[in-house]
DOVO-499000 format. One record per residue: y negated, x, z of N, C-alpha, C in turn. Coordinates in steps of 0.001 Angstrom, whole numbers, padded with zeros to 6 digits, always signed. Layout:
<pts>
YXZYXZYXZ ...
</pts>
This chain:
<pts>
+129491+092428+284010+128994+094158+284480+128064+093949+283920 +127061+094221+284558+125333+094911+284011+125061+096176+284004 +124072+096499+282690+123804+097892+282667+123798+098482+284185 +123135+098410+284833+122972+098618+286459+123597+097660+287587 +125317+098600+287423+125809+097807+288556+124964+097072+290084 +124244+097780+290258+124059+097389+291976+123136+095990+291641 +122840+095688+290218+122816+094063+290045+123802+092902+290442 +125269+093834+290156+126172+092640+290455+126127+092007+291586 +125705+093222+292824+125700+091944+293999+124593+091397+294411 +123390+091019+293108+122734+090007+293129+123060+088305+292538 +122971+087505+293064+123963+086628+292513+122971+085219+292726 +122796+084292+291791+122244+082999+291783+123388+081955+291916 +123038+080973+292831+123620+079994+292592+122520+078553+293120 +122880+077568+292508+121926+076278+292754+122462+075823+294429 +123590+076088+294919+124071+075753+296012+123562+076391+297208 +123183+077526+296842+122864+078593+297831+121099+079057+297953 +120768+078926+298942+119221+078973+298705+118370+078160+298028 +118367+077058+297604+117831+076769+296570+117739+077839+295300 +119025+077974+294896+119182+079029+293476+118177+080139+293321 +117659+081053+294676+117209+081481+294602+117933+083037+294158 +117640+084296+293705+118713+085280+293761+118699+085809+295311 +119874+086011+296004+120307+086195+296667+121512+087809+296773 +121642+088654+298036+123264+089283+298145+124171+088484+297954 +124795+089154+297358+126640+088661+297051+127056+088061+298354 +127176+087557+298749+128298+087038+299977+127164+086475+301191 +125896+086621+300660+124979+086590+302152+124188+085635+301553 +123784+084678+302176+122289+083817+302241+120924+084376+302139 +120811+085850+301652+119568+086389+302188+119388+086468+300978 +117879+086437+300441+117515+086093+299297+116639+087577+299127 +116774+087768+297953+116060+089090+297587+114757+089194+297946 +114129+087991+297643+112454+087814+298292+112428+088323+299417 +113638+088049+300075+113061+088317+302054+113228+090330+302104 +114076+090525+301523+114388+092069+301198+113078+092755+300254 +112466+092401+299830+111280+092771+298854+110157+092340+299812 +110015+091423+300401+109011+091274+301518+109280+092492+302647 +109990+092180+303017+110216+093586+303848+110146+095033+303845 +110447+095192+302568+109912+096778+302252+108550+096815+301749 +107858+095405+301082+106665+095593+301445+105831+095867+302399 +106206+094992+303325+105872+095236+304623+106183+096519+305254 +106587+097798+304687+106928+098899+305627+108057+098964+306144 +108989+098015+306180+110068+097898+306636+111242+099393+305962 +112310+100238+306671+112522+101096+306160+114060+100493+305920 +114915+101156+305318+116278+101032+304912+117279+100823+305985 +116611+101377+306954+117668+101444+308261+117348+100557+308950 +115834+099827+309205+115470+098579+309886+116357+097308+308942 +115832+097433+307564+116316+096210+307399+118103+096176+307355 +118992+097291+307218+120539+097037+306961+121057+096677+308833 +120173+097026+309829+120269+096752+311121+120535+094854+311013 +120583+094277+309761+120627+092668+309943+121440+092492+308839 +122728+092737+308922+123955+092316+308171+123987+092860+306701 +123123+093671+306100+123183+094470+304970+123486+095330+304788 +123685+096014+303569+124131+097947+303745+123289+098614+302838 +122917+099343+302469+121741+100304+301768+122349+099769+300367 +123191+099876+300171+123380+099548+298294+122595+098199+298605 +122794+097217+299320+121751+095728+298880+120762+095583+298716 +120221+096783+300114+118477+097047+299621+118102+097455+298251 +118877+098200+297452+118714+099089+296737+119134+098179+295184 +120218+097438+295696+120405+096456+294632+118739+095425+294481 +118367+094930+295739+117407+094088+295686+116097+094636+295008 +115614+096014+295304+114848+097249+294780+114706+096746+293235 +115902+097019+293159+116098+097308+291776+115987+096000+290883 +116542+094545+291384+116465+093349+290996+114988+093224+290734 +114230+093554+291579+112860+093346+292113+112373+093663+291175 +112278+095346+290228+111551+095993+289205+111743+095457+288118 +113013+094950+288071+113476+094040+286725+112796+092942+286391 +112701+092039+287605+112148+090781+287698+111177+090204+288617 +109758+091033+288189+109139+091312+289099+108411+089921+289563 +107717+089291+290455+107568+087888+291104+106032+087725+291374 +105521+086870+290966+103853+086568+291466+103745+086390+293101 +102829+086509+293769+102563+086091+294645+101978+085168+294817 +102529+084359+296009+101589+083037+296157+100131+082844+296649 +099441+084242+296581+097980+084242+296943+097739+084995+295685 +098015+085389+294507+097626+085884+293808+096582+084969+292634 +095529+085572+292155+094610+084852+291374+094820+085851+289978 +094622+084863+288914+094814+085979+287690+094079+086837+287517 +093762+087853+286655+093074+089010+286416+091457+088326+286641 +090450+088812+287272+089382+088373+287206+088737+086949+286963 +089336+086295+288038+089169+085127+288811+088398+085464+290044 +087532+085465+290235+086753+085833+291195+085828+085167+291974 +086030+083014+291767+085293+082776+291980+085697+081839+293336 +084578+081645+294579+085061+081762+295641+084931+079869+295708 +085710+079844+296920+085745+078117+297014+084477+077422+297682 +083861+076503+297199+082572+075741+297082+082996+074756+298238 +083969+074756+299030+084312+073539+299534+084041+073825+301170 +083247+074657+301180+083265+075044+302805+081666+074472+303376 
</pts>
């Protein structure tokens, strides 16, 4: 058991979703839940799709402890523009 019992709802398994952190017993990646929250979805809207409010809270807790970089982010101060246009 972890210090935050909600994190026990988050699992990783190389045979499920390519090893991405998922909600236990589902194939729902934590990243999908975090993206939905970031996009403005409410917990109620998210749980309409097979999850529980505790699952959403667990994903948010996991995201706070394990931040991920956006695929579109640049290092701070990198304002270079593409020259291939």
